[in-house]
FITI-347948 format. One line per 3 residues: number of its first residue (from 1); for each residue x, y, z of N, C-alpha, C. Coordinates in Angstrom, 1 decimal. Layout:
NUM) X,Y,Z,X,Y,Z,X,Y,Z  ...
END
This chain:
1) 3.7,-16.7,-9.8,2.9,-16.3,-10.9,2.2,-15.0,-10.6  2.1,-14.1,-11.5,1.4,-12.8,-11.4,0.2,-12.9,-12.3  -0.9,-12.5,-11.7,-2.1,-12.4,-12.5,-2.6,-10.9,-12.5
4) -2.9,-10.4,-13.7,-3.2,-9.0,-13.9,-4.6,-8.9,-14.6  -5.4,-8.0,-14.1,-6.7,-7.8,-14.9,-6.9,-6.3,-15.0  -7.1,-5.8,-16.2,-7.5,-4.5,-16.5,-6.7,-3.4,-15.8
7) -6.4,-2.4,-16.6,-5.9,-1.1,-16.0,-7.1,-0.4,-15.5  -6.9,0.4,-14.4,-8.0,1.1,-13.9,-8.4,2.3,-14.9  -9.6,2.5,-15.2,-10.1,3.6,-16.0,-11.3,4.1,-15.3
10) -11.3,5.4,-15.0,-12.5,6.0,-14.3,-12.6,5.4,-13.0  -13.8,4.8,-12.7,-14.0,4.2,-11.4,-13.8,2.7,-11.4  -13.2,2.2,-12.4,-12.9,0.8,-12.5,-11.6,0.5,-11.7
13) -11.5,-0.7,-11.2,-10.4,-1.2,-10.5,-9.6,-2.2,-11.2  -8.3,-2.0,-11.3,-7.4,-3.0,-11.8,-7.0,-4.0,-10.6  -6.6,-5.1,-11.0,-6.2,-6.1,-10.0,-4.9,-6.8,-10.3
16) -4.1,-7.0,-9.3,-2.9,-7.8,-9.5,-2.9,-8.8,-8.3  -2.7,-10.1,-8.6,-2.5,-11.0,-7.5,-1.2,-11.8,-7.8  -0.6,-12.2,-6.7,0.7,-12.9,-6.8,0.9,-13.8,-5.6
19) 1.6,-14.9,-5.9,2.0,-15.8,-4.8,2.9,-15.1,-3.8  2.8,-15.4,-2.5,3.6,-14.7,-1.5,5.1,-14.8,-1.8  5.7,-13.6,-2.0,7.1,-13.6,-2.3,7.6,-12.2,-1.9
22) 8.9,-12.1,-1.8,9.5,-10.8,-1.5,10.2,-10.2,-2.8  10.0,-10.9,-3.9,10.5,-10.4,-5.2,9.4,-9.5,-5.7  9.4,-8.3,-5.4,8.3,-7.4,-5.7,8.6,-6.3,-6.8
25) 9.8,-6.3,-7.3,10.1,-5.3,-8.3,9.1,-5.2,-9.5  8.8,-6.4,-10.1,7.8,-6.3,-11.3,6.4,-5.9,-10.8  6.0,-6.2,-9.6,4.7,-5.9,-9.1,4.7,-4.4,-8.8
28) 5.7,-3.9,-8.2,5.8,-2.4,-7.9,5.8,-1.6,-9.2  6.6,-2.1,-10.2,6.6,-1.4,-11.5,5.2,-1.3,-12.1  4.4,-2.4,-12.1,3.1,-2.4,-12.6,2.2,-1.4,-11.8
31) 2.3,-1.4,-10.5,1.4,-0.6,-9.7,1.7,0.9,-9.8  3.0,1.2,-10.2,3.4,2.6,-10.3,3.4,3.1,-11.7  3.0,2.3,-12.7,3.2,2.7,-14.1,2.5,4.0,-14.4
34) 1.4,4.3,-13.8,0.6,5.5,-14.2,0.8,6.6,-13.1  1.7,6.5,-12.2,1.9,7.5,-11.2,2.9,8.5,-11.7  2.7,9.8,-11.4,3.6,10.9,-11.8,5.0,10.6,-11.3
37) 6.0,10.9,-12.1,7.4,10.6,-11.7,7.9,11.2,-10.4  7.4,12.4,-10.1,7.8,13.0,-8.8,7.4,12.3,-7.6  6.4,11.4,-7.7,5.8,10.7,-6.5,6.3,9.2,-6.5
40) 6.9,8.8,-7.5,7.2,7.3,-7.7,8.1,6.8,-6.6  9.1,7.5,-6.2,10.1,7.0,-5.2,9.4,6.8,-3.8  8.7,7.8,-3.4,8.0,7.8,-2.1,6.9,6.7,-2.1
43) 6.1,6.7,-3.2,5.0,5.7,-3.2,5.6,4.3,-3.3  6.7,4.1,-4.0,7.3,2.8,-4.2,7.7,2.3,-2.8  8.3,3.1,-2.0,8.7,2.8,-0.7,7.5,2.3,0.2
46) 6.5,3.1,0.1,5.3,2.8,0.9,4.6,1.5,0.5  4.4,1.4,-0.8,3.8,0.2,-1.4,4.7,-1.1,-1.1  6.0,-0.9,-1.2,6.9,-2.1,-0.9,6.7,-2.5,0.5
49) 6.6,-1.6,1.4,6.4,-1.9,2.9,5.1,-2.6,3.0  4.0,-2.1,2.4,2.7,-2.8,2.6,2.7,-4.2,2.0  3.3,-4.4,0.8,3.4,-5.7,0.1,4.2,-6.7,0.9
52) 5.3,-6.2,1.5,6.2,-7.1,2.3,5.4,-7.5,3.5  4.7,-6.6,4.2,3.9,-7.0,5.3,2.9,-8.0,5.0  2.2,-7.9,3.8,1.2,-8.8,3.4,1.8,-10.2,3.1
55) 2.9,-10.3,2.4,3.5,-11.5,2.0,4.2,-12.2,3.2  5.0,-11.4,3.9,5.8,-11.9,5.0,5.0,-12.2,6.3  4.4,-11.1,6.8,3.7,-11.2,8.1,2.3,-11.8,7.9
58) 1.6,-11.5,6.9,0.3,-12.0,6.7,0.3,-13.4,6.2  0.9,-13.7,5.1,0.9,-15.0,4.5,2.1,-15.9,4.9  3.0,-15.4,5.8,4.2,-16.2,6.2,5.0,-16.7,5.0
61) 5.0,-16.0,3.9,5.8,-16.3,2.7,5.4,-17.7,2.2  4.1,-18.1,2.5,3.6,-19.4,2.0,3.3,-19.2,0.5  4.0,-19.9,-0.4,3.7,-19.7,-1.8,2.3,-20.2,-2.3
64) 1.6,-20.9,-1.5,0.3,-21.4,-1.8,-0.8,-20.3,-1.5  -0.3,-19.2,-0.8,-1.2,-18.1,-0.4,-0.9,-16.9,-1.3  -1.9,-16.2,-1.7,-1.7,-15.0,-2.6,-1.9,-13.7,-1.9
67) -1.3,-12.7,-2.4,-1.6,-11.3,-2.1,-2.3,-10.7,-3.3  -3.4,-10.0,-3.0,-4.2,-9.4,-4.0,-4.2,-7.9,-3.8  -3.9,-7.2,-4.9,-3.9,-5.7,-4.9,-4.9,-5.2,-5.9
70) -5.8,-4.4,-5.4,-6.8,-3.7,-6.3,-6.3,-2.2,-6.3  -6.4,-1.6,-7.4,-5.9,-0.2,-7.5,-6.8,0.6,-8.5  -6.9,1.9,-8.2,-7.7,2.8,-9.1,-7.3,4.2,-8.8
73) -7.7,5.1,-9.8,-7.7,6.5,-9.6,-9.1,7.0,-9.6  -9.5,7.6,-8.5,-10.9,8.1,-8.3,-10.8,9.5,-7.8  -11.3,10.4,-8.6,-11.4,11.8,-8.2,-10.1,12.4,-7.6
76) -9.0,12.3,-8.4,-7.7,12.8,-8.0,-7.1,12.0,-6.8  -7.6,10.8,-6.5,-7.0,10.0,-5.4,-6.6,8.7,-6.0  -5.3,8.3,-5.7,-4.9,7.0,-6.1,-5.2,6.1,-4.9
79) -5.8,4.9,-5.1,-6.2,4.0,-4.1,-5.5,2.6,-4.4  -5.0,2.0,-3.3,-4.5,0.6,-3.4,-5.2,-0.2,-2.2  -5.8,-1.3,-2.5,-6.3,-2.2,-1.5,-5.6,-3.5,-1.5
82) -4.8,-3.8,-0.5,-3.9,-4.9,-0.4,-4.5,-5.9,0.6  -4.8,-7.2,0.1,-5.3,-8.2,0.9,-4.4,-9.4,1.0  -4.3,-10.0,2.1,-3.6,-11.3,2.3,-4.5,-12.4,2.8
85) -4.0,-13.6,2.9,-4.8,-14.7,3.4,-4.3,-15.2,4.8  -3.7,-14.3,5.5,-3.3,-14.6,6.8,-4.4,-14.5,7.9  -4.0,-14.7,9.1,-5.0,-14.7,10.2,-5.3,-13.3,10.7
88) -4.6,-12.3,10.2,-4.9,-10.9,10.6,-4.1,-10.5,11.8  -4.2,-9.2,12.1,-3.6,-8.6,13.3,-4.4,-7.3,13.6  -4.1,-6.8,14.8,-4.8,-5.6,15.3,-3.8,-4.5,15.1
91) -4.0,-3.6,14.1,-3.1,-2.5,13.9,-3.2,-1.5,15.1  -2.0,-0.9,15.4,-2.0,0.1,16.4,-1.8,1.4,15.8  -2.2,2.5,16.5,-2.0,3.8,15.9,-0.5,4.2,16.0
94) -0.2,5.2,15.2,1.2,5.7,15.1,1.2,7.2,15.2  2.0,7.7,16.0,2.1,9.2,16.0,3.6,9.6,15.9  3.8,10.8,15.5,5.2,11.3,15.3,6.0,11.2,16.6
97) 5.3,11.3,17.7,6.1,11.3,19.0,6.5,9.9,19.4  5.9,8.8,18.8,6.2,7.5,19.2,7.6,7.1,18.7  8.4,6.4,19.5,9.7,5.9,19.1,9.7,4.4,19.3
100) 10.4,3.8,18.4,10.6,2.3,18.5,12.0,1.9,18.9  12.8,2.9,19.4,14.2,2.7,19.7,14.3,1.6,20.8  13.4,1.5,21.7,13.5,0.6,22.8,13.1,-0.9,22.4
103) 12.6,-1.1,21.2,12.2,-2.4,20.8,13.3,-3.2,20.2  13.3,-4.5,20.3,14.3,-5.4,19.6,14.2,-5.0,18.2  15.3,-5.3,17.4,15.4,-4.9,16.0,14.2,-5.3,15.1
106) 13.8,-6.6,15.3,12.7,-7.1,14.4,11.4,-6.4,14.7  11.1,-6.1,16.0,9.9,-5.4,16.3,10.0,-4.0,15.9  11.1,-3.4,16.1,11.3,-2.0,15.8,11.1,-1.7,14.3
109) 11.6,-2.6,13.5,11.5,-2.5,12.0,10.0,-2.6,11.7  9.2,-3.4,12.3,7.8,-3.5,12.0,7.1,-2.3,12.4  7.4,-1.7,13.6,6.8,-0.5,14.1,7.1,0.7,13.1
112) 8.3,0.7,12.7,8.7,1.8,11.8,8.0,1.7,10.4  7.8,0.5,10.0,7.1,0.3,8.7,5.7,0.8,8.7  5.0,0.5,9.8,3.6,1.0,9.9,3.6,2.5,10.0
115) 4.5,3.1,10.8,4.6,4.5,10.8,4.9,5.2,9.5  5.8,4.5,8.7,6.1,4.9,7.4,4.9,5.0,6.5  4.0,4.1,6.6,2.8,4.1,5.8,2.0,5.3,6.1
118) 1.9,5.7,7.4,1.1,6.9,7.8,1.8,8.2,7.3  3.1,8.2,7.1,3.8,9.3,6.6,3.6,9.5,5.1  3.6,8.4,4.4,3.5,8.5,2.9,2.1,8.7,2.4
121) 1.2,8.0,3.0,-0.2,8.0,2.4,-1.1,8.9,3.2  -2.1,9.5,2.5,-3.0,10.4,3.2,-4.1,9.6,4.0  -4.4,8.4,3.6,-5.3,7.5,4.3,-4.7,6.1,4.4
124) -4.7,5.6,5.6,-4.3,4.2,5.9,-5.3,3.6,6.8  -6.0,2.6,6.2,-7.1,1.9,7.0,-7.0,0.4,6.8  -7.3,-0.3,7.9,-7.3,-1.8,7.9,-8.8,-2.2,8.1
127) -9.1,-3.4,7.5,-10.4,-4.0,7.9,-10.3,-4.5,9.3  -11.5,-4.9,9.9,-11.5,-5.3,11.3,-10.6,-6.5,11.5  -10.5,-7.4,10.6,-9.8,-8.6,10.7,-8.2,-8.4,10.6
130) -7.9,-7.3,10.0,-6.5,-7.0,9.8,-5.8,-7.7,8.6  -6.6,-8.1,7.7,-6.1,-8.8,6.5,-6.2,-8.0,5.2  -6.8,-6.8,5.3,-6.9,-5.9,4.2,-6.5,-4.5,4.6
133) -5.6,-3.9,3.7,-5.1,-2.6,4.0,-5.6,-1.7,2.8  -6.1,-0.5,3.1,-6.6,0.5,2.1,-5.6,1.7,2.3  -5.0,2.0,1.1,-4.1,3.1,1.1,-4.6,4.1,0.1
136) -4.5,5.4,0.4,-4.9,6.5,-0.5,-3.8,7.6,-0.5  -3.6,8.1,-1.7,-2.7,9.2,-1.9,-3.5,10.3,-2.7  -3.7,11.4,-2.2,-4.4,12.5,-2.8,-3.4,13.2,-3.8
139) -3.9,13.4,-5.0,-3.1,14.1,-6.0,-3.4,15.5,-6.0  -2.4,16.3,-6.4,-2.6,17.8,-6.5,-3.7,18.1,-7.4  -4.5,19.0,-7.1,-5.6,19.5,-8.0,-4.9,20.2,-9.2
142) -5.1,19.8,-10.4,-4.4,20.4,-11.5,-5.1,21.6,-12.1  -6.3,21.9,-11.6,-7.0,23.0,-12.1,-6.4,24.3,-11.6  -6.5,25.4,-12.5,-6.0,26.7,-12.0,-6.9,27.3,-11.1
145) -6.4,28.2,-10.3,-7.3,29.0,-9.4,-8.1,30.0,-10.2  -9.4,30.1,-9.8,-10.2,31.1,-10.5,-10.0,32.4,-9.8  -9.9,33.5,-10.6,-9.8,34.8,-10.0,-11.2,35.5,-9.9
148) -12.2,34.8,-10.3,-13.5,35.4,-10.2,-14.1,35.3,-8.8  -14.9,36.2,-8.4,-15.6,36.1,-7.1,-17.0,36.0,-7.3
END
């Protein structure tokens, strides 16, 4: 079941919550409905990775546990806050120089997913417990440049 409350307007936050599942197409469609078309593919990939992590790794695909996504547009920044009901984890940093080639396939995939989030989003932050992820994408400033000095 998917629960939705309010589209974000101004500084208000919309919320989507759903039982842990990997069937994410309708959820991603809702989260990306107001995103400019040129950014949709990239952000879809990043949000899918974050939602899979919450449902699969956080909630162990337990259908009695929910994933909650709050989202908003604040001052030319799109924000998504994704929470799960798992026991949490300690996120590691990711740099362009790090490689996961030496890891077994399952662990390498997880490592690449976290690095992918850092490549797509301008801000990637976890709470101390590791059960909430905050993602931000800065939008281009649509104002024209002033020629006045």
